[in-house]
FINU-263593 format. One record per residue (C-alpha): x, y, z; residue number from 1. Coordinates in Angstrom, 2 decimals. Each point is the difference from the previous one (the first is absolute). Example, Ala and Ser with C-alpha at 12.3 -4.5 7.8 and 13.67 -1.06 7.14 Angstrom:
% FINU-263593
u:12.30 | v:-4.50 | w:7.80 | k:1
u:1.37 | v:3.44 | w:-0.66 | k:2
% end
This chain:
% FINU-263593
u:0.00 | v:0.00 | w:0.00 | k:1
u:1.47 | v:3.28 | w:-1.14 | k:2
u:0.04 | v:2.99 | w:2.40 | k:3
u:-1.32 | v:3.41 | w:-1.09 | k:4
u:2.30 | v:2.99 | w:-0.58 | k:5
u:-1.60 | v:1.73 | w:2.96 | k:6
u:1.07 | v:-2.76 | w:2.41 | k:7
u:3.46 | v:-0.22 | w:-1.57 | k:8
u:0.52 | v:3.77 | w:0.32 | k:9
u:-0.64 | v:-0.27 | w:3.75 | k:10
u:2.69 | v:-2.68 | w:0.26 | k:11
u:2.67 | v:1.69 | w:-2.17 | k:12
u:1.72 | v:1.90 | w:2.84 | k:13
u:0.47 | v:-3.18 | w:2.01 | k:14
u:1.06 | v:-1.81 | w:-3.19 | k:15
u:2.68 | v:2.62 | w:-0.74 | k:16
u:1.23 | v:-0.25 | w:3.62 | k:17
u:-0.06 | v:-3.83 | w:-0.23 | k:18
u:-2.38 | v:-0.16 | w:2.93 | k:19
u:-2.61 | v:-2.29 | w:-1.59 | k:20
u:-0.36 | v:-3.69 | w:0.69 | k:21
u:1.44 | v:-2.28 | w:-2.72 | k:22
u:-3.51 | v:-0.88 | w:-1.24 | k:23
u:-1.16 | v:3.63 | w:-0.26 | k:24
u:3.32 | v:1.01 | w:-1.53 | k:25
u:-0.44 | v:-2.67 | w:-2.70 | k:26
u:-3.55 | v:1.22 | w:-0.77 | k:27
u:1.18 | v:3.62 | w:-0.35 | k:28
u:2.93 | v:-1.08 | w:-2.24 | k:29
u:-2.35 | v:-1.99 | w:-2.25 | k:30
u:-2.37 | v:2.98 | w:-0.25 | k:31
u:2.87 | v:2.38 | w:-0.79 | k:32
u:1.16 | v:-2.25 | w:-2.90 | k:33
u:-3.37 | v:0.57 | w:-1.69 | k:34
u:-1.01 | v:3.54 | w:1.13 | k:35
u:1.86 | v:3.00 | w:-1.43 | k:36
u:-2.01 | v:2.44 | w:2.19 | k:37
u:1.15 | v:-1.62 | w:3.26 | k:38
u:3.57 | v:-0.23 | w:-1.35 | k:39
u:0.06 | v:3.79 | w:-0.48 | k:40
u:-1.34 | v:0.52 | w:3.51 | k:41
u:2.70 | v:-2.29 | w:1.42 | k:42
u:2.74 | v:1.81 | w:-1.93 | k:43
u:-1.23 | v:3.38 | w:1.26 | k:44
u:-0.19 | v:-1.38 | w:3.52 | k:45
u:3.56 | v:-1.35 | w:-0.21 | k:46
u:1.30 | v:3.36 | w:-1.29 | k:47
u:-1.80 | v:1.74 | w:2.91 | k:48
u:1.53 | v:-2.42 | w:2.49 | k:49
u:3.48 | v:0.54 | w:-1.46 | k:50
u:-0.46 | v:3.78 | w:0.11 | k:51
u:-1.25 | v:-0.11 | w:3.59 | k:52
u:3.03 | v:-2.14 | w:0.89 | k:53
u:2.34 | v:2.60 | w:-1.50 | k:54
u:-1.80 | v:2.80 | w:1.83 | k:55
u:0.14 | v:-2.01 | w:3.22 | k:56
u:3.74 | v:-0.62 | w:-0.31 | k:57
u:0.60 | v:3.68 | w:-0.81 | k:58
u:-2.07 | v:0.99 | w:3.03 | k:59
u:2.02 | v:-2.30 | w:2.23 | k:60
u:3.23 | v:1.65 | w:-1.17 | k:61
u:-1.41 | v:3.45 | w:0.85 | k:62
u:-1.18 | v:-1.27 | w:3.37 | k:63
u:3.48 | v:-1.28 | w:0.81 | k:64
u:1.48 | v:3.39 | w:-0.92 | k:65
u:-2.56 | v:1.80 | w:2.17 | k:66
u:0.68 | v:-2.31 | w:2.94 | k:67
u:3.75 | v:0.58 | w:-0.31 | k:68
u:-0.53 | v:3.78 | w:-0.02 | k:69
u:-2.28 | v:-0.14 | w:3.03 | k:70
u:2.44 | v:-2.15 | w:1.96 | k:71
u:2.84 | v:2.45 | w:-0.72 | k:72
u:-2.10 | v:2.95 | w:1.13 | k:73
u:-1.12 | v:-1.83 | w:3.13 | k:74
u:3.56 | v:-0.22 | w:1.22 | k:75
u:0.35 | v:3.80 | w:0.03 | k:76
u:-3.01 | v:0.61 | w:2.29 | k:77
u:0.84 | v:1.36 | w:3.45 | k:78
u:-2.30 | v:-2.14 | w:2.14 | k:79
u:0.93 | v:1.42 | w:3.41 | k:80
u:-1.19 | v:3.45 | w:-1.05 | k:81
u:-3.32 | v:-1.33 | w:-1.26 | k:82
u:-0.43 | v:-2.15 | w:3.09 | k:83
u:0.59 | v:3.01 | w:2.25 | k:84
u:-2.54 | v:2.07 | w:-1.98 | k:85
u:-2.56 | v:-2.80 | w:0.20 | k:86
u:0.57 | v:-0.40 | w:3.74 | k:87
u:-0.45 | v:3.76 | w:0.46 | k:88
u:-3.29 | v:-0.04 | w:-1.90 | k:89
u:-1.26 | v:-2.97 | w:2.02 | k:90
u:1.00 | v:1.73 | w:3.24 | k:91
u:-1.76 | v:3.20 | w:-1.08 | k:92
u:-3.20 | v:-1.86 | w:-0.91 | k:93
u:0.01 | v:-1.99 | w:3.24 | k:94
u:0.53 | v:3.15 | w:2.05 | k:95
u:-2.79 | v:1.78 | w:-1.87 | k:96
u:-2.45 | v:-2.85 | w:0.58 | k:97
u:0.86 | v:-0.28 | w:3.69 | k:98
u:-0.23 | v:3.78 | w:0.46 | k:99
u:-3.46 | v:0.08 | w:-1.53 | k:100
u:-1.12 | v:-2.91 | w:2.13 | k:101
u:1.28 | v:1.54 | w:3.23 | k:102
u:-0.94 | v:3.64 | w:-0.62 | k:103
u:-3.43 | v:-0.59 | w:-1.51 | k:104
u:-2.68 | v:1.15 | w:2.42 | k:105
u:-1.89 | v:-2.88 | w:1.51 | k:106
u:-3.64 | v:0.20 | w:-0.86 | k:107
u:-2.24 | v:-0.69 | w:2.92 | k:108
u:-2.39 | v:-2.83 | w:-0.56 | k:109
u:-3.54 | v:1.12 | w:0.36 | k:110
u:-2.29 | v:-2.25 | w:1.97 | k:111
u:-3.72 | v:-0.10 | w:0.69 | k:112
u:0.31 | v:1.97 | w:3.25 | k:113
u:1.78 | v:2.86 | w:-1.81 | k:114
u:-2.66 | v:0.07 | w:-2.69 | k:115
u:-2.76 | v:0.05 | w:2.59 | k:116
u:1.76 | v:2.82 | w:1.90 | k:117
u:0.35 | v:2.09 | w:-3.16 | k:118
u:-3.65 | v:-0.48 | w:-0.87 | k:119
u:-1.04 | v:1.03 | w:3.50 | k:120
u:2.22 | v:3.09 | w:-0.10 | k:121
u:-1.31 | v:1.00 | w:-3.42 | k:122
u:-3.58 | v:-0.42 | w:1.24 | k:123
u:0.63 | v:2.02 | w:3.17 | k:124
u:1.73 | v:2.76 | w:-1.98 | k:125
u:-2.85 | v:0.12 | w:-2.51 | k:126
u:-2.62 | v:0.28 | w:2.79 | k:127
u:1.98 | v:2.78 | w:1.73 | k:128
u:0.41 | v:1.84 | w:-3.28 | k:129
u:-3.71 | v:-0.24 | w:-0.75 | k:130
u:-0.89 | v:1.28 | w:3.47 | k:131
u:2.54 | v:2.82 | w:-0.31 | k:132
u:-1.43 | v:1.04 | w:-3.36 | k:133
u:-3.46 | v:0.14 | w:1.57 | k:134
u:1.41 | v:2.23 | w:2.75 | k:135
u:1.67 | v:2.20 | w:-2.63 | k:136
u:-3.46 | v:1.13 | w:-1.09 | k:137
u:-0.32 | v:1.95 | w:3.29 | k:138
u:2.00 | v:3.23 | w:0.05 | k:139
u:0.55 | v:-0.10 | w:3.79 | k:140
u:1.69 | v:-3.42 | w:-0.15 | k:141
u:2.99 | v:0.93 | w:-2.25 | k:142
u:2.58 | v:-0.38 | w:2.78 | k:143
u:-1.22 | v:-3.50 | w:0.87 | k:144
u:-0.18 | v:-0.91 | w:-3.70 | k:145
u:3.69 | v:0.92 | w:-0.55 | k:146
u:0.99 | v:-1.96 | w:3.11 | k:147
u:-1.93 | v:-3.04 | w:-1.30 | k:148
u:1.68 | v:0.24 | w:-3.42 | k:149
u:3.43 | v:0.11 | w:1.71 | k:150
u:-0.94 | v:-2.94 | w:2.21 | k:151
u:-0.99 | v:-2.08 | w:-3.08 | k:152
u:3.28 | v:0.88 | w:-1.77 | k:153
u:2.12 | v:-0.88 | w:3.06 | k:154
u:-1.88 | v:-3.10 | w:1.12 | k:155
u:-0.74 | v:-1.60 | w:-3.39 | k:156
u:2.77 | v:1.34 | w:-2.32 | k:157
u:-0.17 | v:-2.83 | w:-2.57 | k:158
u:-3.73 | v:0.25 | w:-0.70 | k:159
u:-1.84 | v:1.77 | w:-2.77 | k:160
u:-1.94 | v:1.96 | w:2.60 | k:161
u:3.27 | v:1.40 | w:1.39 | k:162
u:0.96 | v:1.24 | w:-3.47 | k:163
u:-3.37 | v:1.71 | w:-0.36 | k:164
u:0.26 | v:1.52 | w:3.48 | k:165
u:3.48 | v:1.31 | w:-0.81 | k:166
u:-1.40 | v:1.82 | w:-3.03 | k:167
u:-2.73 | v:1.59 | w:2.18 | k:168
u:2.57 | v:1.36 | w:2.46 | k:169
u:2.07 | v:1.77 | w:-2.65 | k:170
% end
């Protein structure tokens, strides 16, 4: 049974490299005796392989020359100077990291009790501010109103009500 050109073409690379089994190699050889098309493909393939071999050998020669040049240059490198520079950089980085870790302000963890305290203070300040604003409607109570605003600012400085009271004082 004769093999098609399509199947033979797939086997030609292995045939040219002598990588086929004896039986397959014999089938390809028999096909090539009769098929001029596959013969031309094999010839082109063999020329390509020869050319790639030449290019490969030429590339190896260049690689050897490059390696020799690199090895000669490597001998002239002053390693102690580079090692000292690298050690200095590592020391600088380590010092910088440690400095940041030690000097960085420690953030206080907030817990439920702190949150509850802040809410209570904000509520108290808001109630005092509302009461003070009601008193501000009476002209005779201006002295007490200013005292209340100051009290809110001093007692609850971090609240929104304290900021509002501060604006009323000015």
